[in-house]
N, C-alpha and C positions, 0 to 999 in steps of 0.2 A: 214860402217866406222863411228866411233864416231865423233861427231861434234868437230872441232878444237876450242880450247879456244883462245881468243885474246891474242897476245903476250904482256907481261908486258911492253916491250919497246915502244910499239905503242899505247897501250890502258891505260887510267887512271884507278886507283883503283876504283871499283864500289862503289857508294854511296847507302845507304839503299833505298829500294823502298818506294815510298810514301804510307802512311797509311791513308791519307784522300781521299776524292773524287778525281777521276782523273782530272787533269788539262785539259783545252781545248787543250793545245799543245800536251799532252800525247795522248788524244783521236785522234787528227789529225794525229799524227805520227803512232799510232796503225793502223788506217784505211789505211794510205799510205803503211805501212809495210805489211799489210794483202793483199793488191792488188799486191804487189811485190811477196809475198809468193805464191799466186795463180798461178803466172807465173813461178817462179823460184824454188818453193819447199822450204823445210826447212832443209833437211838432211845436205846439204853442205852450209848452210847459213853462210855468212861472213859479219861481221858488217860494214866493211868499204865500200864495194860496195852497201850494203843496205842503209847506211847513205847517200851516194852520190845520190842514186836514189830517196830518199824521201826528199832531200833538208835539211839534218840535219848533225850531226856529231856523231862519236862514243861516244864522251864525253856526249853529250845530251842524247843519247839512253841509255847509262849506268846509267846516273843519274835518268832518268824517269822510267826505268824498273829494275834497281838494278844490273842486270847481263845479259849475253847473254841467260842463261837458263830462266831467268825471262821474257825476251822478247818472247822466244819460247813458254813458258807457256801462256802468254797473247795472242799470235797468235792462239794457239790451242783452247783457250776458245772462241776467236772471231770466229773461224771456226765452233766450235760446236754450238755457238749461232745462226750463220747464217743457219746452217743445221736444227736446231730445229725450227727456225722461218719459214723456207720454208716448213718444214714437217707439221707444225701446221695446214696449210690449208687443209691437207688431212683428218683431223678429221671431218671437216664439221660442219655446224651449225644446221643441221637437224637431229641430233642424230646419233648413231652408224651406220656405213654403212654396217657392216658385214665384216668378215675376208676376204672373197674372193674378194669382191669389193675393200676393202682397199688395198689388196695385188696388185691388178691390177693397181689401181691408184698410189700406191707407185712405182711400176715398171715403169709406164709411166713417173713419176717424175725422177727416177734414169736414165732412158734411154734418157732423154732430153739432146741433145748436149750442151745446154746452161749451164748445171750443171756440165759438165766434169771438169773444173778447181777445183771447190770445192770438187768433189768426188775423184779426184786424190790426192788432199791434204789430204782428209780423209784417203785414202788407205795408203798413206805414213806415216801418224801419227799412224794409226792402227798397221802397221807392226813394226814401231820403238818402240812403247810401249811394244811390245812383246820381242824385242831384248834388249832394255834398260829399264827394268822395274823400275829402280831407278832414271832414268834421268828425264828431263823436260816433257817427254812423259808419265810419270807414270800414270797409271789408265785410259788412254784415251780409250784403246780398250774396257775395261770392262764398262766404262761409256757409250760408244756409243751402245754397245749391250743392255744395260738397256734402253737407249733412244728409240731404235727401238722396243724393246719388249713392252715398255709402250705405244708407239703409236699404235701398233697392238692390245694391250689389250683394249685401249680406243675405238678402232673401232669395237671390237666384240660386238655383241648384248648381252643383259642380259642372254639370253638362251645359247649362245655360251660360255660366261664366266663361267656359272654355270656347264658346262660339266666337267667330270673328266679329260678329256684330253685337256682342254682348253690351258694350258701352253705348252703342247707338240705340239699342232697344230700351235700355233703362232711361236714357236721355229723352227718348220719345214719350215714354210713360210719364216722366216728370213734367215735360212740357204740357202734356194733356191735363194732368192733375192741377198744375199751377194755374193754367189758363181757366180751367173750370172753377177753381177756387175763387179767382178774382171775379168771375161772373156771379158765383153764388153770393159772395160778400156784397156785390153791387145790387143784386136783384132779390136775394132771399128766395129764389124760385128753385127749391130743392128737387122736386119731381122732374122738372124739365132738364136741369143740369145733370142730375144723376142718370137719367135715361141716356143722355148724350155720352156720358163717360162710359157707361156699360156697353153701349153700341160700339164705341171705338176700341174698347178693350176686347171685344169679341174675337178678333183674329188671334189674340194671345191665348184665349181659352179654347179655341177650336170650334167656336160656334157662338151664336147670339144667346145672351142671357137676358131675360126680361128684367126691367127695372124693379127694384124692391121698394 
């Protein structure tokens, strides 16, 4: 269902979004709104309950973010930044880990219950960007695919990246992890999904590794 726009009778006309560096108040409200979105999602986001929850008003939110769509876009960028920041640690400081090791580490990160709120928000934004390609979600799905593929490419050794099928192999790994993640978010059956992931990663590691 498309997000409902604020009623003209209850919401002021939006002011242009700031073009200078974000104000401390905008940053504060963005962080508070992000915490709210992690719990409540974005699809049916309503400005009035959000404003009450973050200690602000619809007038202030509209002024700082320009419109409801502007706020949604800011929240998606915030979620993407959080995801990239957390995933950056998977690259490691000791050089490329190799595709197989990176895939296992990435799955461990994806399967961590502490990351479920962020990943549910990711799944919601991913699906909405496919349904509403011209809305505030525009480009989110394609951007996150590039983010994950770039991460896997950075983790491939020089020898792996030089192979003719390097892109195909990391694409296959991404497809496996993304499908398994959707299964995990739907069922919360970590042991079953993790066992399946490790079984399908076995050819990359040269043999079967038992589920941990």
